[in-house]
C-alpha positions as a printed Julia matrix, in Angstrom:
196×3 Matrix{Float64}:
 -36.77   -5.17   2.39
 -38.61   -2.36   4.35
 -36.6    -0.36   7.02
 -37.97    1.1   10.27
 -38.9     4.58  10.41
 -36.7     7.15  12.28
 -39.04    7.48  15.21
 -39.05    3.72  15.78
 -35.32    3.57  15.6
 -34.85    6.25  18.1
 -37.19    4.44  20.58
 -35.29    1.23  20.17
 -32.04    3.02  20.59
 -33.14    5.07  23.5
 -34.45    2.01  25.36
 -31.41   -0.02  24.63
 -29.01    2.52  25.67
 -31.1     2.7   29.16
 -30.72   -0.95  29.42
 -26.98   -1.25  28.47
 -26.38    1.71  31.15
 -28.31   -0.17  33.67
 -27.23   -3.8   33.22
 -24.13   -3.75  31.02
 -23.96   -4.14  27.29
 -23.1    -7.95  27.38
 -25.97   -8.6   29.97
 -28.6    -7.14  27.44
 -29.89   -9.58  24.71
 -31.91   -8.31  21.68
 -34.9   -10.24  23.1
 -34.67   -7.87  26.33
 -34.55   -4.73  24.17
 -37.49   -5.87  22.13
 -39.44   -6.7   25.41
 -38.77   -3.47  26.88
 -39.92   -1.57  23.7
 -42.79   -3.94  23.09
 -42.02   -5.03  19.55
 -41.07   -8.39  17.83
 -37.6    -9.33  17.04
 -38.25   -8.63  13.41
 -39.08   -5.13  14.05
 -35.71   -4.7   15.8
 -33.92   -6.31  12.89
 -35.59   -3.85  10.63
 -33.87   -1.12  12.52
 -30.56   -2.51  13.49
 -28.22   -5.27  12.42
 -27.33   -6.11  16.14
 -26.61   -4.41  19.43
 -23.29   -2.92  18.18
 -25.31   -1.11  15.47
 -27.14    0.88  18.04
 -23.89    2.1   19.41
 -23.03    3.21  16.01
 -26.36    4.98  15.34
 -25.91    6.94  18.87
 -22.43    7.88  17.74
 -23.7     9.38  14.85
 -26.02   11.51  16.87
 -23.04   12.67  18.87
 -21.33   13.82  15.67
 -24.55   15.53  14.46
 -24.8    17.41  17.86
 -21.38   19.21  17.18
 -22.83   20.95  14.25
 -25.96   22.1   16.21
 -23.94   23.47  18.99
 -21.6    25.78  17.01
 -23.26   29.01  18.18
 -21.78   28.11  21.83
 -18.44   27.73  20.0
 -18.58   31.21  18.29
 -19.58   33.0   21.42
 -16.85   31.67  23.42
 -14.75   34.2   25.46
 -11.46   33.37  24.02
  -9.68   30.7   21.74
  -8.78   28.42  24.64
 -12.38   28.31  25.74
 -13.09   27.37  21.95
 -10.43   24.45  22.33
 -12.23   23.5   25.56
 -15.57   23.53  23.86
 -14.41   21.04  21.09
 -13.02   18.72  23.8
 -15.78   19.18  26.23
 -18.66   18.33  23.66
 -17.01   15.01  23.41
 -16.73   14.43  27.21
 -20.32   15.52  27.92
 -21.56   12.69  25.66
 -19.17   10.45  27.45
 -20.55   11.33  30.87
 -24.12   11.01  29.22
 -23.39    7.5   28.11
 -21.74    6.38  31.17
 -18.8     4.16  31.81
 -20.5     0.93  30.67
 -21.32    2.14  27.27
 -18.01    3.93  26.75
 -16.31    0.76  27.46
 -18.42   -0.83  24.51
 -17.22    2.08  22.4
 -13.48    1.54  23.32
 -14.1    -2.21  22.21
 -15.59   -1.1   18.89
 -12.85    1.4   18.4
 -10.14   -1.24  18.95
 -11.9    -3.41  16.29
 -12.06   -0.53  13.88
 -15.77   -0.33  14.0
 -16.68    3.01  15.83
 -14.62    5.85  14.42
 -15.04    7.48  18.01
 -11.51    8.89  18.25
 -11.67   10.32  14.63
 -14.45   12.64  15.71
 -12.21   15.12  17.59
  -9.3    14.48  15.16
 -11.73   15.95  12.5
 -10.97   19.42  14.2
  -7.23   19.1   14.13
  -6.73   21.99  12.0
  -8.99   24.22  13.98
  -7.35   23.07  17.25
  -4.03   23.83  15.64
  -4.85   27.34  14.67
  -6.64   28.05  18.14
  -3.5    26.77  19.99
  -1.44   29.05  17.76
  -3.7    31.97  18.56
  -3.46   31.2   22.2
   0.24   31.06  22.16
   0.36   34.55  20.48
  -2.07   36.04  23.18
   0.11   34.33  25.9
  -2.93   32.41  26.99
  -1.03   29.15  26.24
   2.59   29.61  27.46
   3.94   26.16  26.12
   5.97   27.15  23.07
   5.87   23.57  21.52
   4.66   23.74  18.07
   0.94   23.55  18.02
   1.06   20.66  15.38
   2.84   18.55  17.93
   0.69   19.85  21.01
  -2.71   18.99  19.63
  -2.37   15.28  19.01
  -0.7    14.93  22.57
  -3.62   16.92  24.08
  -6.16   14.62  22.43
  -4.26   11.63  23.53
  -4.38   13.21  27.13
  -8.21   13.44  27.0
  -8.28    9.71  25.62
  -6.17    8.62  28.44
  -8.3    10.27  31.06
 -11.47    8.83  29.42
  -9.9     5.31  29.49
  -8.99    5.96  33.24
 -12.54    6.88  33.77
 -14.06    3.96  32.27
 -11.76    1.58  34.08
 -12.56    3.44  37.49
 -16.46    3.05  36.61
 -16.96    6.9   36.74
 -15.34    7.26  40.06
 -14.07   10.87  39.37
 -15.29   13.96  37.5
 -14.22   13.34  33.96
 -14.83   16.9   32.61
 -13.06   18.69  35.27
 -10.15   16.31  35.49
  -9.65   16.57  31.84
  -9.71   20.37  31.92
  -7.25   20.45  34.56
  -4.9    18.16  32.7
  -5.13   20.05  29.56
  -4.4    23.4   31.28
  -1.41   21.99  32.91
  -0.15   20.26  29.73
  -0.7    23.57  27.53
   0.61   25.64  30.64
  -2.48   27.99  30.31
  -2.09   31.25  32.05
  -3.37   31.33  35.5
  -6.29   33.85  34.65
  -7.57   31.55  32.01
  -7.69   28.54  34.04
 -10.91   27.17  35.23
  -9.42   27.01  38.75
  -6.41   29.32  39.04
  -3.26   28.04  40.39
């Protein structure tokens, strides 16, 4: 059976994501996406199995963007900024998607279908080493074992993301997570975004 080309898939996904953000995932049917793109349902099903498949496709784009932005990671001022880069790359996409779409990612994650939270956990070894470096340089003043700190830090970011989704994006996600991580790791004041 023929598959849709990449350009068609991207057009369908882009249109669907806009509809999901505007109306809510549950309020958009495949026929609505097809009407907005101007394609028959058969063309939709050549590209995607269902609406959730579009979310999985977009998540893969997020993963691919991590690799494309590694130059910014390398140029960061210090290892704490590198820790923040990895976290913020994840959060920027959440803000771009918006709370309604992030809610659907949480649902898919709970079903074991998204792999969203594994995205940052792929960088655990890096985060542990960066945290160790920050401790040696007195950027991070917490002396807790970095292997214990990193999962807690990631859980903190996930918890703020969940709160942000529940609050329908009512607070600045990235700034809130940054302040939370700075406090949790006891980052020295001169390295904080907004010093104490």
